[in-house]
C-alpha positions, 0 to 999 in steps of 0.5 A, a space after each residue: 303372879 304367874 298371869 301378870 308376867 305372861 304378857 311381858 314374857 310373850 312380848 319379850 319372845 316376840 321381840 327376840 324372834 323379830 330381832 333374830 330375823 331381822 339380824 339375819 336379813 341382808 340390808 336393802 339396797 339403795 334404789 339405783 337410777 342406773 337401769 341395766 339390762 341382764 347380760 344375756 338380754 344385752 347380747 341379744 341381736 337385733 334381728 330386724 334390718 334398720 331399713 326405711 320400712 322398719 324406721 317408719 313402722 317404729 316411728 309410728 309406734 313411738 308416736 303412739 305409745 312413747 312420745 307423750 313421755 319421751 317427747 318428739 325428739 326423745 329428750 324425755 320432755 313430753 306433754 305427760 313427762 311433768 305428771 310423772 314421779 320420775 322423769 323419763 329417760 333422755 334417748 339422745 344422750 351418749 350414755 343411752 347409746 352405750 347400750 346395745 339394741 338388745 338392751 334397749 329391746 329388754 327395757 322397752 319389753 320389761 319397762 320400769 315405773 313409771 314406764 310400763 313394759 310392752 311385752 303385752 302391748 307391742 308385738 316383738 317386731 314392733 318393739 324391734 322397729 322402735 329400737 331401729 327408729 330410736 337410732 335417729 336419736 342417736 348422740 352424734 358425739 358417742 363417747 
């Protein structure tokens, strides 16, 4: 008779153990579209002057690495954007430009799917040049 109860007892113990673990784990946070850089990254100052040479270098890198998704005008309407599961960001909005250069640099560096991180693909200077070039997309009606 003891052998008949063994599978039931084992199943009961497993269910209690799993239930106990689930009860103490915090509920998963819903995914957020609000992509924030850590405060330390956001405070980072741009070490490269936004001069003509930097902007030209940033544009060349943007055209090669970013245009296919973000589009020529930075609106997120590049030719590859239609194939992505998530729309690329619009780099021209006032909301985008409420971020510091450091926050934008961090996002370029780290990436977030479907955008890759560029920390291994681009040098630090190249990423700062892109930040300087992106200012050409800056919304004129910053709010």
